[in-house]
N, C-alpha and C positions, 0 to 999 in steps of 0.2 A: 461652718461646714454644715452644722445642724440646719441652721436658716435656710441656707442654700438647696438642702435636702428636701426639707418641708415645702419648700417653695416649689421645687422640681415635680413633687408627690402631687402638691394643688394641680398644678398644669396638666400633669398627665390624667388626672383625674377629670378633670373638666373637659379634656377633649375626647377622653374616653367615654363618658357621659353624651357628647355629641353623637360619636360613631355608633353608640346602643340605641341611641333613639332614630339615628338614621336607620338603622338594621329593623327597628321594630316597625317602621313606618314601611319599609320598601320590601321585606322578605315575606311575610306572612299571607296567605290568600292570595297566593299569584295566577291560580286557575279560577277565581272565582268571576272576574271580569269576561266577557266575551270577546273573541280575537277581534280586533280592527283589521280590516281589509289588508291594509298594510303589513300588518304581523304576518298573515297568513301567506303574504307574497314571500315576503322574507323566509318564512318557514318552508315554505316549497323549496327554494333557494337551496336551503342547509340540507334539505332530504337529498335533492343530486348530489351533493358532497358527502352526505353522509352513506349514501349508498354505492355511488359511481365512484368515488375516492377522489373525485379531482372538481376543479371549480372554472370556468370561464366567465370572465367578467363581461359584463353587457353594458356598454357604455352608455344606452340611451334609457336604462331602468335599472331599479335596485340599490344602485348605491355602490360603495366599495366592500371589500372582503372582508375587512378585518371582524367584523359582526360573525361571520359565518364560521371563520376558522375559531374563535373563540367558543364560540358555541359547539364546535365539532368536540373540542376537548370536553365541554359539559355533558355533551351526549356520549362520548366514550366512558368517561368517570362512570356515568351509570351503568356502563354495558350496552349502550343502544348501539344498534348497528343496521336497525331498518328505520323508515320514515314513520312508519305506524307506532314505533316503541316508544317516540319522544312525545311530551304533552307541553302544556303553557309552562309547566315550572321547568323544564328543561331549558326553554328559550328565554324565558323573561328572568331565570335567576340571572344570566350573564349580564344585562344592564342592570339590574338592582345591585349586583355584587360590586359593579364600578361605582354606583351610585354611593354608595357605601364606603368606597375607597377614595372616593372625591372628598368627601368629606373628612376622612382621614390623612389626604394629603394637605388639608390647612395647617397641619403641624409645620409644615415647611415653609409658611408663609410668616411664623414669628417674626424673621429679620426684616421684613417689610412691613406688616401690620404693627408689630410689637404682639407682646403675648395678648391681652385682654381683646386686642382686634383681631387677632388671629381664630381665638376662640370664639368670639361672638359671630366670626363669620363662619365658622365650622357649622355653630349652632343654626344660623340662617339658613344654610345650605341644607343642613338635616331638614329642617320644617318646612322650608319654600314648597306652598302646595302644586306647582308647576314643576319643579325639580323633582320632587316626590312622586307626582303622576307621572311623568314620563320616563322614570327610572323604572318605572312596572311593566313598561311598552318594550316589546320587540323592535326596536327601531335603533337606528344609528346616532341618535342626537347625544343621548348620554355619555356615548363612547367618545366623541367629539369634542365634549365638553370636560372630560375628564384629560383625555391627551392633551387637548391646549394648554390646559393647567398645568400639566407636568413639563409642557415647554416651558410655559412662564417661569415656574419653580427654576428650573434647571438655568433659565437664561438669567434671573435673578442671581442666583448663585454665581454663576460665571461672572458676573459684573463686578460681584462682590471680589470673588478669589479667582480670577483667569485659569484655566488648566484645561488640557488635552479632553479629560473626564466629564466636566460639565458639558463642555462642546458637544462631544458625541450622544449626551443624553438628550442634550437639547435637540441635536438633530434627529435622534431617533424618535423622538416625542412630536416633532414636526413630520416625519415621514409615516408614523401610525395616523395622524390627523388626515393626510392626505389620501393615506389607503381605505380611511372611513366614511369618507363623504366629500363630493364634489363641492361642496361650499368652503371648504377649509382653506382654498386662499383668500377666504374672505378675511377670516381671522388672521392669518399670516401677514396678509397684506395690513392689515389694521394694526399690529404687531409694531411692522417696520414704520410706519407713519407715525405710530404713537411714539416710537424713540426720535423720529427728527422734529417732532412738535415738541417733546419735551426740553431737547437741545434749544430750541428758539426760544421755549418758554424760560428755560435758565439766562440763555444771552440776555433776553428783554429784563428779567430783575437783575442782572448786573451781578450773577454768579459768579464767581472766579473758579469755578469747580470745573476738571477737563468733559469735554462732551461724552455723551453716554458712547456714541458710535467709535470714538477714538480708544477706548476701553476695551474695542474688541481686536483681538491680534488676528491678521489674515490668513495665517495657517490654520488657527482654531476656526475661523469661520469658513474656509476651505473644507475642513474637516466634519463641522456639522452639515455642510450643503452635500456633501458624498454619503454621509451616513442617511440622512433623509430621501435620497434619491435612491439608496442599496435596499433600504426598509421597506419604501412604498414598492418598489419594483418588484422586490421579491413576492410582495403578495399579490400585486396585480399580476404577476406572471405565474401564479399559483405555485411558487417556490419553483420554476424552472418548468413546469408540467403544461402551461401554456403561455409561452413568450410574448404571443403576439397581444397579450390583454397589457404589455407595455405600451403600444401603439395606442390600443382602445382607451387607456386611461388620458391619454392626450386629446384625444378627439370626443372624450366626454365633455369636456369645458364647452364645446361648441353647441352640443345638444341641450345643455343646461342654460347655456346664454340664450338660446332661443327661447327655452320655455320659461325663462324668467319674465319677458315681456308679453308672451303669447296670451290671447284672451282665454279665459278660463275663469272655472266657477272658483279656483283658488286665488283670483285676483282680490285684493281687498285694497282700501284707501291706507293713506302712508301713517297713519296714527293706529291703524288696528292693535299693533302690539302693547301700546301704550295704555288703551282703551282695556285690553283684557287685564292688563297690570295693576291699573288704577282703581278700576271698578268695572264690576260685571253686575248688573241686577238682573237677578231671579228670584221669585215669590218661593217660598218653603225651603229655602235654603240657607247656608251661612251665608254673612255678607262677603261676596270672594272679591276681594283687594289684596294687593302686594303692595300697597303703596307705602308703607312703613320701609321697606325695605330701598324703595326709589328714594323716598327723602332722605334716609339716612345716609344712601350712596351719595346723595347731593352734599350733605354736611361732610364726608368724606372727600371729596373733590375741593371743597372748600378749604378743610385740614390741610391739603397738600401746599396749597398757595398761601396760607396764614401762618404756618411755620416754618421757622428757618433749618434748623438741623431736624427736626420732627415734632410730633404733636407733645406739646409740653406734659409734663407731670407724671412721667412714666420713666423708670430705667430702663425700660426695652420700649422706648418710644418707635412711634411709625417712620418707615423711612419717606419723609418728605418727596423727595424728589421721585422715588417709586410709584406712590401715591398719583404724583400728578401723571407719571407715565398711563398708570391705571386709569386715572379719568379719562386721556385721552383715547386709549385704547376702546373702553368700554362707549365712550360717545361718538366713535367712528364706527363701531359696528352696529352700535343702534341705527345710526343715519345709513349706514349701508342697507341694512336688511329692512329698514323703513322705506327707503327708495324703491326697492324692489317690489313690481306690482306683485308678482306671485309671493303669496304668503302662506304658509301654514304653522299653527300656534308654538310645534315644538321647538321651530327654529330661533326662538326669542330665548333659548337657554344659553347660546353664548353668552350675549349681554348682559344676560339677567345673573349670570355668573359673576360677571365684573361687577355688576350693582352691589353682589352680595359681598364682595371681598371690601370694594368702598363703603358699605355699611357697618360692616365691622369696625372698620376704622373711624368712620363718622360716628357711630354711636359713642365711642370712647371720647372724641372730641369734643363733642355736645356738651358730655357729662361734666368734663373737667373744665371745660369752658365758664360753667355755672359757678357762682359765687352764694356760699352760703348752703349748709346740709339740707334746709327744708326744700330748697329748688333742685339740689341734685335728688334727694330722696322722691320728690314729685315726679320726676323726668324719669328716674329709674323705675319707679311703679308704672309709669304709663308706658315705658318700653317694656315690661314684663308682661303687662297686659294685650298690648300688641303683638308681642310673641307668641302668648298663648292663644290668641285667635289665630296665627298664622298656623300652629299645630293643630288646633281643631280644624280648617280648612283643610288642612293634608290630610288630615284621617276622614274627614268626610267626603273630600274629594276621589280619595282611591280606595273606598271602600263605602260608604253609603250611596253615594252619587256616581259610581264609577264607569257607568254607562249612560248617565242621566244627560241629556243636552241643556239642561240647567245649569250642568257645572262648565265651566268656561274652559276647560281642557278637555272638555270631548268635542271632538270635532269627527264629521259623518262617521260616527260610531255604529258598530253592530249593535243592535237590540237585544234584549235578554229574551226574546221569542226564538233566537237560535237555540236556544236552550230545549223550548217546548217543539220545534222542529225536529232535532236531532232525536230527542227522547221518543218521539212518535214513529221516526223511521227506524230506530233500533228496537221498537215493539213490534213493528209490522215485520222487520228482519227475523225476531224469534218466533214468528207464526208462519214463517215461510219454512219449506223445506232445505233449502239452500243455505240458510241464515243469510249472513252477512255476504252472501255470493248471491242474495237477492239482486235481478237486473233491476236499476234504477235508471230513468232516464230524466236528466235535467236540460231542460229546454228555455232559452231566454236570449234576447237580444242584448240584456243589458250585464254589466259587470258584477257577477254573482260573488264575488271572494267576501267573506272567508269560507264561503260553503265548501269547497275543496278540502279544506284543512279538516272541515267537522266531518266530511264523507270517506276521510283516506283510510278507514279501515275496511269501507266495502270496494269488493275487487271487480263487479261489474257496473260500476258506474259510467256511463256514457252523456257526452255533453254536446247537446246541438244549439245552434244558434238560430233553428227553425224548424216545424214541423215537418217531418217527411212522411210522403206520400207511400214509401217503398218499405221502410224500416218496421218490422214487428213492433208493435208497442208494448213497452216492457209493463209489467205488474204494478210499478209505482212510478209515477210520474211527477215530478215537482216542476214547476213553470211560471213563469210571469204573466200577468194580465193581457199583454200586448198581445201573447201568442194563443190566447185562450179559444178564440174563434176559430183559428186555423187547427186548432186540438179538438176541438167539438167534433168539428168536419172529418177530422181522420179517424175519431174513435166510432162515431154513429151514421156519417154520411156513405163514406167508401167500403167499407165491409158489407159484403152480401148480409143479407138478414139473418142467416143462422150462424152466423161467425163475429156476430157483435157483441159486447160483455160490457156491461154495467159497470162504470166507474163512479165512485163515491168520493167527496170529500172528505180528507182527513184532517181537517182542524175546523174545530168546532166556532170559532173566530176569525176573523183577519189577521194576519201574520207579517210583521216587515223583518226583513232582513237587515234592513238600516232605514233611516228616514227616506220615505217616497220611493222604496223599494220593496213591494208586497210580493210576497212569495205565496204559491197556493200548489194544494199536494193532492194529488189525486190514485186511489188506491183501485185495483179490480175488485170485483163487489166478492169474489169467491176468497181473495186473499183478507178483504175486510173483514168477512165474516169469521175467518179463522183466526184473525186477531181479536175479534170480539169475545168468541168464546175462549180464547187463552186467557184474554184479559179479567174474564169473569172467575177463572180457576184460580185456585192459591199457587203460589210462585213454585216452579220445578227447582231442582238443583242443576240442571242442565243450563248451558249459556251459550250464544253462538259465539264462535271462534272468530280469529280474527282475519282478515282478507289482507289481500295486497294492495299496495299504493295504488288509492285513485286519482289519475290526474285529470286536471281543468282544461281539455282542450277540446274545444268546440268542434264538431263535426258541422258542415255544409248541407 
C-alpha cells in the first residue's frame, strides 16, 4: 500500500511539474507582444458579442464561435461590459489557460502511453516552442487541439470500457471541435481513417484481437453523433439567438475549400511545415528546431509495431495498438495539411501534438531498448539536453523574439513600431482639448489591422480608403504612402490660401505596422505645437478619459 501510494505521489508530482512549467511559459507577459492582425479581428468579433449580447457566425471569415464565447466568460469575470474595457490579457488568457489544460490532460493518456510516456509527452507539450507560442495567441488553434485531444482521450477510454458516458464525452468534444474551426473535419476524418488503418494493420500482423470498429456499439455511436451535432449547432445558432448560423456553418466548408486551393501569399510548398519543425535558420537567435520531437515520434511509431502487448519494460506499458492508431492519425493529418496549398504555421499544431504523444512513448521505447547502463545514461543525457534546448527556444520565442521575423512562428506579424504609433497618438490626444475625442482620419487602401484595436478608445476615428476632397481634414491623420500624393493635394492645393494649415510629420523615423506596411502620421501644426509644449512640461495629474468604441469601417 505504501509503495503504491508513494508511486502515485511521484507520478502526480511529475505531472504537476509539467503543468506548472506550461503555466510559467504561457501566462506571464501576455500583453507584451503586439497584437497580430488576426487577433485584432477576433477581438472585434468579441466586442460585438460583449456589447450586443449576440453573435452572428460569418461563414466566410473569422472561424467558429467557441473562442468568442469562452472569452466572453473571461471578460464578464473581470467585470468588463464594453469593448474598450478589455485588453490583451483578457483575450490571450483563454488560449493560454487551455494550453495549460491541454498539458494537464496528458494525465488521461497514461492508459495508452504508460505513465513514463504520458509524463514525457506532457513535458514536451509544455515546452514545445510552437505550442507555447500559439497558446499565447488569440486564435482558435490551441482550442482545436485541446478539444481534439479530449475527443481522443474519451474515445480511447470508450474502447477500453464502452459506456454511454464516454460516448457522450467523445461526441461533445467533437462538437466543440466543429464549433471551433472549419478544419476540424480534417482531424475527425483522420481519426476515422486511422481507425480503419489500424484494423487493417492488425489483420496484416495476424492479431486475433477483435477489430476496433467492432468494439463500438451502434447505439453509442448514434449517441455520440447526436451529441456532436447538438453541441456544435448550439454554438453556431448562438444558443437559439441566430438559428441561421447552423446553415451558415454548412456553407462555410465551401468557402474554405475554395480558399484552400486559391492563389494567395499564404500558399507554400508541401514541405513547409516540416521545414519549420526541423530547422529554421536565423542569425542571432537560438537554433530553431523541434527535430527531437519529430525523431522521437518516429520511435514511438516504431514502438507500436515492434511490441506485442505493449512497450516492454514497464508495468504501465504503452498500448501498442493505440500507438499504431496514433501513428496513423498523426501521419494522415500531416499529409493532409501538407497537401493543402494554403498554409499558415499555426495549423501544424494538430499533427505536432500527435507527434508529441508519440514522442513520449518513443523516448521510453528508445531508452529501454538499449542494453547497458552507460548507453542508457548517455541517451538520457542527450534527451535531457535536447529538452532543455526546447525550453530555451520556447522562452526566447515567446518573450525575447515574440514579434521578430527571425522567429519561425512569427508570421506576418505586427511590429513593435505600433507601440510608438499609439504612444504618439495618445500624446497628441492629451494635448488636444477633446482628449480621446480628438478627430482622427485613417486613410489607406491596405488592410491596417490591428490598428482598429489600438484605436478602440478613441471615439472620433474615421476610416477612409481614399482621400476625400469634400470632407474636412482632421487635426491628426494616419495614412499609408500610397495615398500621400492625393493627401498633399487635399491639404495644400485645394483649400483657398487663407484656409490652409501646415501639417507636420509626427514620427522621427519611418514606422511599419507590419512588414512592408509603412504608416505615416501628420498633425496640424497648431496641435503639434501644443503637443511639444505639453511634452516639455512636467506630467500633470490629469489624463484623457476613455472614449467609445472605434470601428474600422472604411468610407468611400
